[in-house]
N, C-alpha and C positions, 0 to 999 in steps of 0.2 A: 352575344356572348361579351362580359366585360372585360376591357383591358386588365384590371385588376387580377382576376382570375388568371389570364393567359400571362401576364409577367410572373405570377407566384409559380408558375409551372414550367417557365422558359429554361430553368437549369434542368428539369426533369427531361423536357424535350431535348436539349442539347445532348444529355447522356444516355437518351433512347431508353428512358425507363416509363413512359406513358404507353397505355393501350393504344391500339391502332385507332379507334374512333376517337379518343382525345387529341391524337396527333392529328387527325383529319380537321377536328373542330379548330385547333390552334393554326394549322396552314391556312385554312380558308380565312380566319381572322387576320393573320398576317397579310395576307394579299391586299386586304383593302384597308390595313392601318399602318401609316408609316412609322409613328411612335413605338409601336410594339416591334415593327421589323427592325427598327434600330437597337431596341433592347435585345433582341436576338443576336444581332451583330456584334453587340458588346459582349455578351455571354459567351459566344464563340472564340471571340479574341481572347478572353479570359482563359477559357478551357485549353486553348492552345498553348497560352503562356505556362499553366500549370502543368501541361504535358511534357514540357521541355525539361522540367526538373526531374532529378531521380528520387525516388521513393525511398526513403530512409526508414529502415526497419527498426521498431522499438527494441530496447535492449531487454533479456530475460529479467533482469532486476526490476525495470519500469514496469513490465506486464505483471510480475508478482506483486508489486506495491500498489499497482491500480486495482488489481482483483481483490487485494485485501480490503482497500478503501471502499470498493463497491460493495464487498460482502457486509463491512461495517454499516454502510449507509442503508442497504437493503433491511439489516436486522434493526436499526434503529429509527427508521422513516415510519411515520403514522400513514396507515392505509386509509384509501378513501372510502366513502361509504358506500353500501351497495347500490344505492339508488344512483350515485353519482358513475360509479362503473357501468351500470346497464341502462342507463338513461341518458346522461349528457354525453358521454363519449360516442355513442353510435350517431349523435348528430354530425359530428366531425366526418364518419364514414359516409353518411347518407348524402354530404355535399359533394365528396368525390363520385359516389355512386349515380347521383342524378345526372352528372355530367358524362358519366362513362357506364353505360349498360353492361360492358364486357367486363368491368371490374368487378361487379357483383359474381359473374360466373367464375372470374379467376379466384376470388376469394373462398368459394365453394369447393373449386378444384384443388386449391392449395391446402385447405383444410382437411380435404378428403385425404389427399396424397400424404399430408402430414401425420394423419392418424395411422396410415399403413406403415409409414416409414418409422415411426416411433415403436410400433409393435415389432417390426422387423429388427430394429437396433436393439430393444429389449432382450429378445430370444437370442439374437446373435451374440451380444455381449456376454451373456451368461455362458453359452458354450465357448466363447472364445476365453473366458476366464478359467474355465475347466482346462482347455488345452495349455494355457500359460502356466497354470499351477503344475501340470504334469511335465512341462520343460524346465520349471524351476528346481523340482525334484531331481529331475534327471541330471541337471548340470550341476547339482549340489551348490547352488548360488543362494544369496540373500535376495531382498527385494531389488525390483530394477533400479537402475541409477537415478538419482534424484535430479531432475531439472527444475530450475527455479520458475521458469516460465510455467510448468504444469501445475504449480501447487496453489491450491486455492485457500488454504488456512492449516495452521497447526492445531491439532485437537488436544493433545495431551503429551506431557514430558515426564519421564519416571526414570529414576537411578536405581539399579540394584544395588542393595546394601552390601558395603564392603569391597566394591568394585567400582570401576570407572566404565562399567557398560551402561549405556544410556538408551532407552527405548522411548522412540518419537512416533506417534500416530499423527498422520497429516493427510488433508484432504485433496484430493485430485477431483475426477468425476465420482470417485467414491474413496471411504477412508482407506488408507495405507499405513504400514509401519514400517519403521527402518530402526534396526539394533546395531550397534557398533560403539567402539571406544570413543572418549572425547577427542582423540587424535583423527578419528575417520573424517576424512574431506566431507562426506555427504551429511555425517552428524552435525559437523560444525556449520555447513551451509544451512541446515534446517534450523539450527539455534540461532544464528544470525538473522534469518529471515522471521522468526517468532518474536526475537527481541525487538526488532525494528517496526513490524508491521501488523502484529495481531491485535484484534481488537478486544481479547479477553486478557485482563489484567493480570490474572493469575497465572496464565500461560507466559506472558512476559516475564513475570517474577520468575517462574521455573527456568525459563531459557537464560536470563541474566544470571541467576544462581548458578547455572551449570558453566557458563562463560567463565566466571571469575575463578573456576579452576585452572583456567588455560589463557591467562592474561598475557603472556608472553608473544602469542600471535598478533601482528600488526591489525589484522582485520578484526579481531575479537577486541581488542584495545578501543579501536574506533566504535565499535557498537556499544560498548560500555559508555564511553564519551557522550555518544549520541543519546542514549537512555538517560545518562545524567542531565543532559541539557534539555531535552523535550518530552520525557514521559510523563503523562497526567498522574502516575500512580507515585505518591512518595516512597512507598516501600520499594518499589523498582529503583526509584532513583538512590535510595540509600543503599541497596544491594550492589548498584553500580559504583558507589563511593568505595564500598569493600572491596571490589576486584580491583580498582584503580590506586589503592591504597601503597602499594609498594612501589609505584611509579612517579608519585608526587615529586619526589627528590630528584631522578634523573630524567624525566621525560618533561620539558617545558610544556608541550601542548597539554598533557595531563594537569600540570600544575594551573595552566591558565583555565583549563574547565572547571577545576574545582575551586579557583577563585572567583569564576563567574557564577557557580552555585552558591558560593558563600555571600555574593552581593545579591543576587536576583532571585533564589528559589524562594517559593512563597511558602515553605514549609519549616518551622523553626528547627524541627529535629535535623532536617537535612543540613540547615545552614550551620548547626551546632557541630555536626560531624565533620563538615568541610573545614570548619575553623580548628578542630583538633589535628586534622591531617596536614594543614600547613603550619602548625605550630614550630616544628623543627626547622621550617626555613623562614622564621620570623626576622631574621637580620638581612634576607634577601629584599632588594630595593622594591620589586614589584608586590611582595607580600606585606612589606613594611607600609607601603602607601595604602594598600586596602585597609590594614589595620588601622591606620591612622583616621582615615575615613570613617569606618566603623565605630571606632572610640569616641568621635565627636559628634555624630548625627544619627547613629542607627537606633530606630525606634524599639528594638528588643533589648530590654535592660541587661539580660543575661550576656548577650553577645556583646553589648558595648561594654559591660564591666570585664569580660574576658579579654577583650582586644585591648583595653587598657592595661590589664595585668600583663599580657605577653609583650607589649610595648616597654614597659617598664623593665623587662629583664634584657633589652636590647641595648647593648654598650652604645654611648654617645658617639657620634662620629666627629672626627676633629675638622 
């Protein structure tokens, strides 16, 4: 047995993740190899050090965000060819199976048990869903309370014409739907989640559009500024500007976000809209500084000309 293989599997050995025959082979090797025995001692010391620290549970928002990014990555990644999946990858399995015949038996047992478990879960989940539906009707309640950590993605957002009622379909293990007014905390939570994390730009647009109707809420305003600064779709950024327009004068953070968009946004339409929003504040020192910079060196002729016209209307300082 080579030292390389032993050292690659020492971590699994320390955490008791190896089959009995593999553990036996490693223990026999450690008895006659001082170098690998030293590696084992160091691994155990590191394991003991890690064990002294408290494990911090991730926040629900982090879990939801990570799941959304994973969903987007899975939908955009290029799948390997069939020959790559069925010929090259088994070579890695065979390397382990050669050293551990028990691993082959374990793979078979796990696969067989997994098939039975999947069938059981499918049947039990369908019967459980029926019981839950009866309980919902009995209690005359809507969908279960929304938990951000359990949400995999937002599927659609629709508003009933002539009302503030919003219907949001979202995915957990299966697609669910929540209906309520814009003041409903669950509705707002789903809209905020969709505005920040959804891979579908149309859903983000719908979410931001709904959020612009309630920009007085601090978390909503934060989400709109987040969309303005970082969303990849210029239509979403324009919609965020629309929702923030009433706060440019009285909220310095909103003003700074709009000025940042005016300077850095790659879309001329977004920049021009940002320029219109700061026009009432052209006498403000920070706004005037940005306008001066734009009037002198901006590559966009329309923005450069408009910035000069706005500066011409500002009274000279004594």
